[in-house]
FIFIKOL-98202 format. One record per atom (N, C-alpha, C, O): y negated, z, x. Coordinates in steps of 0.02 Angstrom, whole numbers, plus 50000, padded with zeros to 5 digits. Example, Ala and Ser with C-alpha at 12.3 -4.5 7.8 and 13.67 -1.06 7.14 Angstrom:
% residues 2
+-------+-------+-------+
!     Y !     Z !     X !
+-------+-------+-------+
! 50284 ! 50390 ! 50660 !
! 50225 ! 50390 ! 50615 !
! 50165 ! 50390 ! 50660 !
! 50166 ! 50423 ! 50712 !
! 50112 ! 50354 ! 50642 !
! 50053 ! 50357 ! 50684 !
! 49998 ! 50394 ! 50645 !
! 49943 ! 50402 ! 50670 !
+-------+-------+-------+
***
This chain:
% residues 133
+-------+-------+-------+
!     Y !     Z !     X !
+-------+-------+-------+
! 49589 ! 49427 ! 48106 !
! 49577 ! 49459 ! 48170 !
! 49530 ! 49414 ! 48211 !
! 49542 ! 49354 ! 48217 !
! 49478 ! 49443 ! 48238 !
! 49429 ! 49406 ! 48276 !
! 49456 ! 49391 ! 48346 !
! 49491 ! 49431 ! 48376 !
! 49439 ! 49332 ! 48370 !
! 49459 ! 49315 ! 48438 !
! 49407 ! 49340 ! 48487 !
! 49348 ! 49348 ! 48470 !
! 49429 ! 49351 ! 48549 !
! 49382 ! 49374 ! 48600 !
! 49379 ! 49324 ! 48657 !
! 49428 ! 49289 ! 48671 !
! 49322 ! 49321 ! 48688 !
! 49313 ! 49276 ! 48745 !
! 49344 ! 49308 ! 48806 !
! 49361 ! 49367 ! 48807 !
! 49352 ! 49268 ! 48858 !
! 49379 ! 49294 ! 48921 !
! 49333 ! 49349 ! 48949 !
! 49357 ! 49399 ! 48974 !
! 49268 ! 49339 ! 48944 !
! 49221 ! 49389 ! 48968 !
! 49228 ! 49455 ! 48929 !
! 49225 ! 49509 ! 48958 !
! 49238 ! 49449 ! 48864 !
! 49247 ! 49509 ! 48823 !
! 49313 ! 49544 ! 48841 !
! 49316 ! 49606 ! 48844 !
! 49365 ! 49505 ! 48852 !
! 49430 ! 49535 ! 48872 !
! 49423 ! 49571 ! 48939 !
! 49451 ! 49625 ! 48948 !
! 49387 ! 49540 ! 48986 !
! 49376 ! 49571 ! 49051 !
! 49338 ! 49637 ! 49043 !
! 49355 ! 49687 ! 49076 !
! 49288 ! 49638 ! 49000 !
! 49249 ! 49699 ! 48988 !
! 49293 ! 49753 ! 48956 !
! 49286 ! 49812 ! 48972 !
! 49337 ! 49733 ! 48910 !
! 49382 ! 49781 ! 48878 !
! 49430 ! 49811 ! 48929 !
! 49445 ! 49871 ! 48926 !
! 49454 ! 49769 ! 48977 !
! 49498 ! 49795 ! 49029 !
! 49461 ! 49844 ! 49074 !
! 49490 ! 49894 ! 49096 !
! 49397 ! 49830 ! 49088 !
! 49358 ! 49877 ! 49129 !
! 49355 ! 49946 ! 49097 !
! 49359 ! 49997 ! 49130 !
! 49347 ! 49946 ! 49032 !
! 49343 ! 50009 ! 48995 !
! 49412 ! 50042 ! 48992 !
! 49419 ! 50102 ! 49002 !
! 49464 ! 50002 ! 48978 !
! 49531 ! 50028 ! 48971 !
! 49560 ! 50054 ! 49036 !
! 49597 ! 50103 ! 49037 !
! 49543 ! 50021 ! 49092 !
! 49570 ! 50040 ! 49157 !
! 49515 ! 50067 ! 49201 !
! 49485 ! 50031 ! 49240 !
! 49503 ! 50132 ! 49194 !
! 49451 ! 50166 ! 49233 !
! 49486 ! 50213 ! 49282 !
! 49515 ! 50263 ! 49262 !
! 49484 ! 50196 ! 49345 !
! 49520 ! 50233 ! 49396 !
! 49496 ! 50305 ! 49404 !
! 49530 ! 50347 ! 49433 !
! 49436 ! 50320 ! 49378 !
! 49411 ! 50389 ! 49382 !
! 49442 ! 50435 ! 49330 !
! 49432 ! 50496 ! 49332 !
! 49479 ! 50406 ! 49283 !
! 49513 ! 50446 ! 49232 !
! 49584 ! 50460 ! 49256 !
! 49622 ! 50413 ! 49271 !
! 49602 ! 50523 ! 49260 !
! 49667 ! 50542 ! 49289 !
! 49726 ! 50510 ! 49254 !
! 49776 ! 50494 ! 49286 !
! 49721 ! 50501 ! 49188 !
! 49777 ! 50473 ! 49150 !
! 49782 ! 50397 ! 49155 !
! 49830 ! 50367 ! 49130 !
! 49734 ! 50365 ! 49187 !
! 49733 ! 50292 ! 49191 !
! 49785 ! 50268 ! 49242 !
! 49791 ! 50297 ! 49296 !
! 49822 ! 50215 ! 49226 !
! 49872 ! 50189 ! 49273 !
! 49841 ! 50165 ! 49339 !
! 49874 ! 50166 ! 49391 !
! 49779 ! 50143 ! 49338 !
! 49748 ! 50121 ! 49401 !
! 49736 ! 50180 ! 49447 !
! 49735 ! 50172 ! 49508 !
! 49728 ! 50240 ! 49420 !
! 49720 ! 50300 ! 49461 !
! 49784 ! 50312 ! 49501 !
! 49780 ! 50327 ! 49560 !
! 49841 ! 50304 ! 49469 !
! 49906 ! 50313 ! 49503 !
! 49917 ! 50258 ! 49555 !
! 49943 ! 50270 ! 49609 !
! 49897 ! 50197 ! 49538 !
! 49904 ! 50141 ! 49585 !
! 49862 ! 50154 ! 49647 !
! 49885 ! 50142 ! 49703 !
! 49800 ! 50177 ! 49638 !
! 49758 ! 50192 ! 49696 !
! 49789 ! 50248 ! 49738 !
! 49783 ! 50248 ! 49799 !
! 49821 ! 50295 ! 49705 !
! 49856 ! 50348 ! 49741 !
! 49910 ! 50318 ! 49786 !
! 49917 ! 50338 ! 49844 !
! 49948 ! 50271 ! 49759 !
! 50001 ! 50238 ! 49797 !
! 49971 ! 50198 ! 49855 !
! 49995 ! 50202 ! 49911 !
! 49919 ! 50159 ! 49841 !
! 49889 ! 50116 ! 49892 !
! 49856 ! 50156 ! 49948 !
! 49851 ! 50132 ! 50004 !
! 49833 ! 50216 ! 49933 !
! 49799 ! 50256 ! 49984 !
! 49848 ! 50301 ! 50021 !
! 49827 ! 50338 ! 50066 !
! 49911 ! 50299 ! 50004 !
! 49961 ! 50338 ! 50039 !
! 49965 ! 50316 ! 50112 !
! 49959 ! 50257 ! 50127 !
! 49974 ! 50363 ! 50156 !
! 49974 ! 50347 ! 50228 !
! 50028 ! 50299 ! 50248 !
! 50019 ! 50262 ! 50297 !
! 50084 ! 50297 ! 50213 !
! 50140 ! 50254 ! 50233 !
! 50136 ! 50184 ! 50202 !
! 50164 ! 50137 ! 50230 !
! 50102 ! 50177 ! 50145 !
! 50101 ! 50113 ! 50109 !
! 50076 ! 50056 ! 50153 !
! 50109 ! 50005 ! 50159 !
! 50018 ! 50064 ! 50182 !
! 49989 ! 50011 ! 50223 !
! 50031 ! 49994 ! 50283 !
! 50039 ! 49936 ! 50301 !
! 50059 ! 50046 ! 50314 !
! 50099 ! 50035 ! 50373 !
! 50164 ! 49998 ! 50356 !
! 50183 ! 49951 ! 50392 !
! 50196 ! 50018 ! 50303 !
! 50258 ! 49985 ! 50282 !
! 50244 ! 49913 ! 50261 !
! 50280 ! 49867 ! 50282 !
! 50193 ! 49903 ! 50221 !
! 50177 ! 49835 ! 50198 !
! 50159 ! 49790 ! 50256 !
! 50177 ! 49731 ! 50256 !
! 50123 ! 49816 ! 50305 !
! 50102 ! 49773 ! 50360 !
! 50161 ! 49751 ! 50403 !
! 50157 ! 49699 ! 50437 !
! 50216 ! 49789 ! 50403 !
! 50274 ! 49767 ! 50441 !
! 50306 ! 49704 ! 50411 !
! 50343 ! 49669 ! 50445 !
! 50290 ! 49690 ! 50348 !
! 50321 ! 49634 ! 50313 !
! 50278 ! 49570 ! 50314 !
! 50297 ! 49520 ! 50285 !
! 50222 ! 49572 ! 50349 !
! 50178 ! 49513 ! 50349 !
! 50210 ! 49455 ! 50386 !
! 50194 ! 49397 ! 50371 !
! 50253 ! 49468 ! 50433 !
! 50286 ! 49414 ! 50470 !
! 50348 ! 49387 ! 50437 !
! 50380 ! 49341 ! 50463 !
! 50367 ! 49415 ! 50381 !
! 50427 ! 49394 ! 50346 !
! 50471 ! 49452 ! 50330 !
! 50454 ! 49510 ! 50345 !
! 50529 ! 49439 ! 50300 !
! 50574 ! 49492 ! 50279 !
! 50598 ! 49535 ! 50338 !
! 50606 ! 49511 ! 50394 !
! 50609 ! 49599 ! 50323 !
! 50636 ! 49645 ! 50373 !
! 50688 ! 49690 ! 50340 !
! 50686 ! 49703 ! 50279 !
! 50734 ! 49713 ! 50381 !
! 50784 ! 49761 ! 50358 !
! 50756 ! 49831 ! 50364 !
! 50707 ! 49843 ! 50399 !
! 50787 ! 49877 ! 50329 !
! 50766 ! 49947 ! 50328 !
! 50758 ! 49975 ! 50399 !
! 50707 ! 50005 ! 50416 !
! 50809 ! 49964 ! 50441 !
! 50807 ! 49990 ! 50509 !
! 50750 ! 49962 ! 50550 !
! 50722 ! 49997 ! 50592 !
! 50734 ! 49898 ! 50539 !
! 50678 ! 49868 ! 50575 !
! 50612 ! 49900 ! 50555 !
! 50570 ! 49915 ! 50597 !
! 50603 ! 49910 ! 50490 !
! 50542 ! 49942 ! 50466 !
! 50537 ! 50013 ! 50494 !
! 50484 ! 50033 ! 50518 !
! 50592 ! 50049 ! 50492 !
! 50594 ! 50118 ! 50518 !
! 50576 ! 50120 ! 50592 !
! 50541 ! 50166 ! 50614 !
! 50599 ! 50072 ! 50631 !
! 50586 ! 50070 ! 50703 !
! 50512 ! 50055 ! 50717 !
! 50485 ! 50078 ! 50767 !
! 50481 ! 50015 ! 50674 !
! 50411 ! 49995 ! 50685 !
! 50362 ! 50050 ! 50664 !
! 50313 ! 50064 ! 50698 !
! 50376 ! 50082 ! 50607 !
! 50330 ! 50132 ! 50580 !
! 50347 ! 50200 ! 50611 !
! 50392 ! 50236 ! 50588 !
! 50311 ! 50217 ! 50662 !
! 50324 ! 50279 ! 50699 !
! 50311 ! 50340 ! 50655 !
! 50260 ! 50345 ! 50621 !
! 50358 ! 50386 ! 50657 !
! 50350 ! 50450 ! 50624 !
! 50371 ! 50454 ! 50551 !
! 50370 ! 50508 ! 50522 !
! 50390 ! 50399 ! 50522 !
! 50411 ! 50401 ! 50451 !
! 50483 ! 50424 ! 50447 !
! 50527 ! 50400 ! 50483 !
! 50496 ! 50472 ! 50403 !
! 50564 ! 50496 ! 50393 !
! 50602 ! 50448 ! 50349 !
! 50572 ! 50407 ! 50314 !
! 50668 ! 50452 ! 50351 !
! 50709 ! 50410 ! 50307 !
! 50692 ! 50422 ! 50234 !
! 50689 ! 50374 ! 50195 !
! 50681 ! 50484 ! 50216 !
! 50664 ! 50501 ! 50147 !
! 50599 ! 50467 ! 50126 !
! 50595 ! 50438 ! 50072 !
! 50547 ! 50472 ! 50168 !
! 50482 ! 50443 ! 50151 !
! 50485 ! 50366 ! 50150 !
! 50452 ! 50335 ! 50109 !
! 50523 ! 50337 ! 50196 !
! 50529 ! 50264 ! 50197 !
! 50564 ! 50240 ! 50133 !
! 50541 ! 50193 ! 50102 !
! 50618 ! 50272 ! 50115 !
! 50654 ! 50254 ! 50054 !
! 50609 ! 50261 ! 49993 !
! 50606 ! 50217 ! 49950 !
! 50574 ! 50317 ! 49989 !
! 50529 ! 50330 ! 49933 !
! 50473 ! 50278 ! 49931 !
! 50457 ! 50253 ! 49877 !
! 50443 ! 50263 ! 49987 !
! 50389 ! 50214 ! 49990 !
! 50413 ! 50145 ! 49969 !
! 50380 ! 50111 ! 49931 !
! 50471 ! 50124 ! 49995 !
! 50498 ! 50059 ! 49977 !
! 50512 ! 50054 ! 49903 !
! 50498 ! 50003 ! 49872 !
! 50539 ! 50107 ! 49873 !
! 50554 ! 50107 ! 49801 !
! 50490 ! 50102 ! 49759 !
! 50488 ! 50065 ! 49710 !
! 50439 ! 50139 ! 49779 !
! 50376 ! 50138 ! 49742 !
! 50344 ! 50069 ! 49746 !
! 50321 ! 50042 ! 49696 !
! 50344 ! 50039 ! 49806 !
! 50314 ! 49973 ! 49815 !
! 50354 ! 49919 ! 49778 !
! 50325 ! 49872 ! 49752 !
! 50419 ! 49927 ! 49776 !
! 50461 ! 49880 ! 49737 !
! 50446 ! 49888 ! 49663 !
! 50439 ! 49838 ! 49627 !
! 50442 ! 49949 ! 49640 !
! 50428 ! 49962 ! 49569 !
! 50360 ! 49934 ! 49548 !
! 50353 ! 49908 ! 49493 !
! 50311 ! 49938 ! 49593 !
! 50244 ! 49913 ! 49578 !
! 50238 ! 49838 ! 49588 !
! 50184 ! 49810 ! 49577 !
! 50292 ! 49805 ! 49608 !
! 50291 ! 49733 ! 49615 !
! 50259 ! 49707 ! 49679 !
! 50239 ! 49649 ! 49682 !
! 50252 ! 49751 ! 49729 !
! 50220 ! 49731 ! 49792 !
! 50269 ! 49707 ! 49844 !
! 50250 ! 49670 ! 49890 !
! 50331 ! 49726 ! 49837 !
! 50383 ! 49700 ! 49882 !
! 50447 ! 49690 ! 49843 !
! 50457 ! 49718 ! 49789 !
! 50491 ! 49650 ! 49872 !
! 50556 ! 49635 ! 49842 !
! 50612 ! 49658 ! 49888 !
! 50606 ! 49658 ! 49949 !
! 50666 ! 49678 ! 49857 !
! 50726 ! 49699 ! 49893 !
! 50778 ! 49645 ! 49880 !
! 50795 ! 49630 ! 49823 !
! 50804 ! 49616 ! 49935 !
! 50854 ! 49562 ! 49930 !
! 50920 ! 49587 ! 49957 !
! 50925 ! 49610 ! 50014 !
! 50972 ! 49582 ! 49916 !
! 51039 ! 49600 ! 49937 !
! 51078 ! 49538 ! 49955 !
! 51078 ! 49489 ! 49918 !
! 51112 ! 49540 ! 50013 !
! 51156 ! 49485 ! 50033 !
! 51227 ! 49513 ! 50035 !
! 51241 ! 49561 ! 50072 !
! 51271 ! 49482 ! 49997 !
! 51341 ! 49506 ! 49994 !
! 51377 ! 49488 ! 50059 !
! 51395 ! 49431 ! 50071 !
! 51386 ! 49537 ! 50099 !
! 51425 ! 49532 ! 50161 !
! 51449 ! 49602 ! 50177 !
! 51431 ! 49649 ! 50143 !
! 51489 ! 49609 ! 50228 !
! 51514 ! 49675 ! 50247 !
! 51485 ! 49693 ! 50315 !
! 51501 ! 49658 ! 50364 !
! 51444 ! 49745 ! 50320 !
! 51415 ! 49783 ! 50265 !
! 51362 ! 49743 ! 50228 !
! 51338 ! 49691 ! 50252 !
! 51343 ! 49766 ! 50169 !
! 51292 ! 49733 ! 50129 !
! 51227 ! 49731 ! 50168 !
! 51207 ! 49780 ! 50198 !
! 51195 ! 49673 ! 50168 !
! 51130 ! 49665 ! 50202 !
! 51074 ! 49672 ! 50151 !
! 51075 ! 49640 ! 50098 !
! 51025 ! 49714 ! 50167 !
! 50967 ! 49724 ! 50123 !
! 50904 ! 49706 ! 50163 !
! 50892 ! 49734 ! 50216 !
! 50866 ! 49660 ! 50136 !
! 50802 ! 49640 ! 50166 !
! 50746 ! 49655 ! 50118 !
! 50755 ! 49651 ! 50057 !
! 50688 ! 49671 ! 50145 !
! 50628 ! 49683 ! 50105 !
! 50576 ! 49631 ! 50124 !
! 50568 ! 49614 ! 50183 !
! 50540 ! 49605 ! 50074 !
! 50488 ! 49557 ! 50087 !
! 50431 ! 49568 ! 50037 !
! 50440 ! 49597 ! 49984 !
! 50372 ! 49543 ! 50056 !
! 50314 ! 49548 ! 50012 !
! 50322 ! 49500 ! 49954 !
! 50349 ! 49445 ! 49962 !
! 50298 ! 49520 ! 49896 !
! 50294 ! 49475 ! 49839 !
! 50227 ! 49438 ! 49844 !
! 50185 ! 49456 ! 49885 !
! 50217 ! 49387 ! 49803 !
! 50150 ! 49356 ! 49803 !
! 50095 ! 49406 ! 49788 !
! 50041 ! 49402 ! 49817 !
! 50108 ! 49453 ! 49742 !
! 50058 ! 49505 ! 49728 !
! 50046 ! 49549 ! 49789 !
! 49988 ! 49564 ! 49805 !
! 50099 ! 49569 ! 49822 !
! 50092 ! 49610 ! 49882 !
! 50055 ! 49575 ! 49938 !
! 50017 ! 49606 ! 49975 !
! 50065 ! 49510 ! 49943 !
! 50030 ! 49470 ! 49994 !
! 49954 ! 49471 ! 49984 !
! 49917 ! 49465 ! 50032 !
! 49932 ! 49477 ! 49921 !
! 49860 ! 49479 ! 49908 !
! 49828 ! 49543 ! 49935 !
! 49767 ! 49545 ! 49945 !
! 49868 ! 49594 ! 49946 !
! 49842 ! 49658 ! 49971 !
! 49835 ! 49659 ! 50047 !
! 49797 ! 49699 ! 50074 !
! 49871 ! 49616 ! 50081 !
! 49873 ! 49616 ! 50154 !
! 49804 ! 49606 ! 50186 !
! 49787 ! 49643 ! 50233 !
! 49762 ! 49559 ! 50163 !
! 49696 ! 49553 ! 50194 !
! 49654 ! 49616 ! 50187 !
! 49615 ! 49633 ! 50232 !
! 49661 ! 49651 ! 50131 !
! 49623 ! 49712 ! 50120 !
! 49647 ! 49766 ! 50168 !
! 49606 ! 49801 ! 50198 !
! 49712 ! 49773 ! 50174 !
! 49740 ! 49822 ! 50221 !
! 49720 ! 49804 ! 50293 !
! 49707 ! 49849 ! 50333 !
! 49718 ! 49740 ! 50309 !
! 49698 ! 49718 ! 50375 !
! 49625 ! 49736 ! 50390 !
! 49609 ! 49757 ! 50445 !
! 49582 ! 49728 ! 50340 !
! 49512 ! 49747 ! 50350 !
! 49505 ! 49822 ! 50361 !
! 49465 ! 49843 ! 50402 !
! 49544 ! 49861 ! 50325 !
! 49542 ! 49933 ! 50333 !
! 49566 ! 49953 ! 50403 !
! 49536 ! 49996 ! 50435 !
! 49620 ! 49922 ! 50426 !
! 49646 ! 49934 ! 50494 !
! 49594 ! 49915 ! 50546 !
! 49581 ! 49952 ! 50593 !
! 49563 ! 49856 ! 50538 !
! 49512 ! 49832 ! 50585 !
! 49453 ! 49880 ! 50586 !
! 49426 ! 49896 ! 50640 !
! 49431 ! 49903 ! 50527 !
! 49375 ! 49950 ! 50524 !
! 49392 ! 50014 ! 50562 !
! 49351 ! 50040 ! 50600 !
! 49453 ! 50040 ! 50551 !
! 49474 ! 50102 ! 50584 !
! 49474 ! 50093 ! 50660 !
! 49450 ! 50137 ! 50696 !
! 49500 ! 50038 ! 50684 !
! 49503 ! 50026 ! 50756 !
! 49432 ! 50016 ! 50786 !
! 49419 ! 50038 ! 50842 !
! 49388 ! 49984 ! 50748 !
! 49321 ! 49972 ! 50772 !
! 49278 ! 50036 ! 50774 !
! 49235 ! 50044 ! 50817 !
! 49291 ! 50081 ! 50726 !
! 49248 ! 50140 ! 50718 !
! 49279 ! 50206 ! 50739 !
! 49249 ! 50259 ! 50729 !
! 49338 ! 50205 ! 50768 !
! 49373 ! 50267 ! 50785 !
! 49333 ! 50310 ! 50833 !
! 49333 ! 50372 ! 50827 !
! 49299 ! 50280 ! 50881 !
! 49260 ! 50321 ! 50928 !
! 49205 ! 50359 ! 50894 !
! 49193 ! 50417 ! 50909 !
! 49170 ! 50327 ! 50847 !
! 49118 ! 50361 ! 50809 !
! 49147 ! 50417 ! 50766 !
! 49117 ! 50470 ! 50759 !
! 49205 ! 50404 ! 50736 !
! 49238 ! 50455 ! 50695 !
! 49259 ! 50514 ! 50738 !
! 49249 ! 50572 ! 50719 !
! 49288 ! 50500 ! 50796 !
! 49308 ! 50555 ! 50841 !
! 49248 ! 50595 ! 50865 !
! 49253 ! 50656 ! 50870 !
! 49193 ! 50562 ! 50878 !
! 49131 ! 50597 ! 50899 !
! 49105 ! 50641 ! 50842 !
! 49084 ! 50698 ! 50853 !
! 49107 ! 50615 ! 50781 !
! 49084 ! 50653 ! 50723 !
! 49129 ! 50713 ! 50712 !
! 49105 ! 50767 ! 50695 !
! 49194 ! 50705 ! 50721 !
! 49241 ! 50762 ! 50713 !
! 49227 ! 50815 ! 50766 !
! 49225 ! 50875 ! 50750 !
! 49216 ! 50793 ! 50827 !
! 49203 ! 50841 ! 50881 !
! 49139 ! 50879 ! 50868 !
! 49136 ! 50940 ! 50878 !
! 49086 ! 50844 ! 50845 !
! 49023 ! 50877 ! 50829 !
! 49032 ! 50927 ! 50771 !
! 49006 ! 50982 ! 50774 !
! 49068 ! 50907 ! 50720 !
! 49080 ! 50950 ! 50663 !
! 49119 ! 51012 ! 50684 !
! 49101 ! 51068 ! 50667 !
! 49173 ! 51001 ! 50721 !
! 49215 ! 51057 ! 50744 !
! 49176 ! 51104 ! 50789 !
! 49187 ! 51165 ! 50787 !
! 49130 ! 51077 ! 50830 !
! 49089 ! 51119 ! 50873 !
! 49041 ! 51163 ! 50834 !
! 49026 ! 51219 ! 50856 !
! 49018 ! 51139 ! 50778 !
! 48972 ! 51178 ! 50736 !
! 49007 ! 51235 ! 50701 !
! 48976 ! 51286 ! 50685 !
! 49071 ! 51229 ! 50689 !
! 49107 ! 51278 ! 50649 !
! 49154 ! 51321 ! 50690 !
! 49201 ! 51350 ! 50662 !
! 49144 ! 51324 ! 50754 !
! 49186 ! 51368 ! 50796 !
! 49153 ! 51433 ! 50808 !
! 49181 ! 51476 ! 50842 !
+-------+-------+-------+
***
């Protein structure tokens, strides 16, 4: 069996993981990362671990069902951890994993871009809506 260089392995991964292919796992990961709740939930954990109720109170408008679903997906993908503390009642805390922490700067840039450009986006929406009324 022939050995491959790191560059060849990287090129093979590029071919194997093509997010434009619906069956590719990176396509599903991008779906998760672009979900409206993912960034908001993850950003609540940048200051350290939080309990379910704390996250729910910070993320306005998220239902219990969506918060639970989002937390489970992020835990499954290795972006956050769920910590159980044996006490009465049981204490559950959520925190970012090292992998999840690498995503925070990207989410921060997206948030910053949205806040910086919202006026232009709102103007574009108003112009578009005016054309189609």
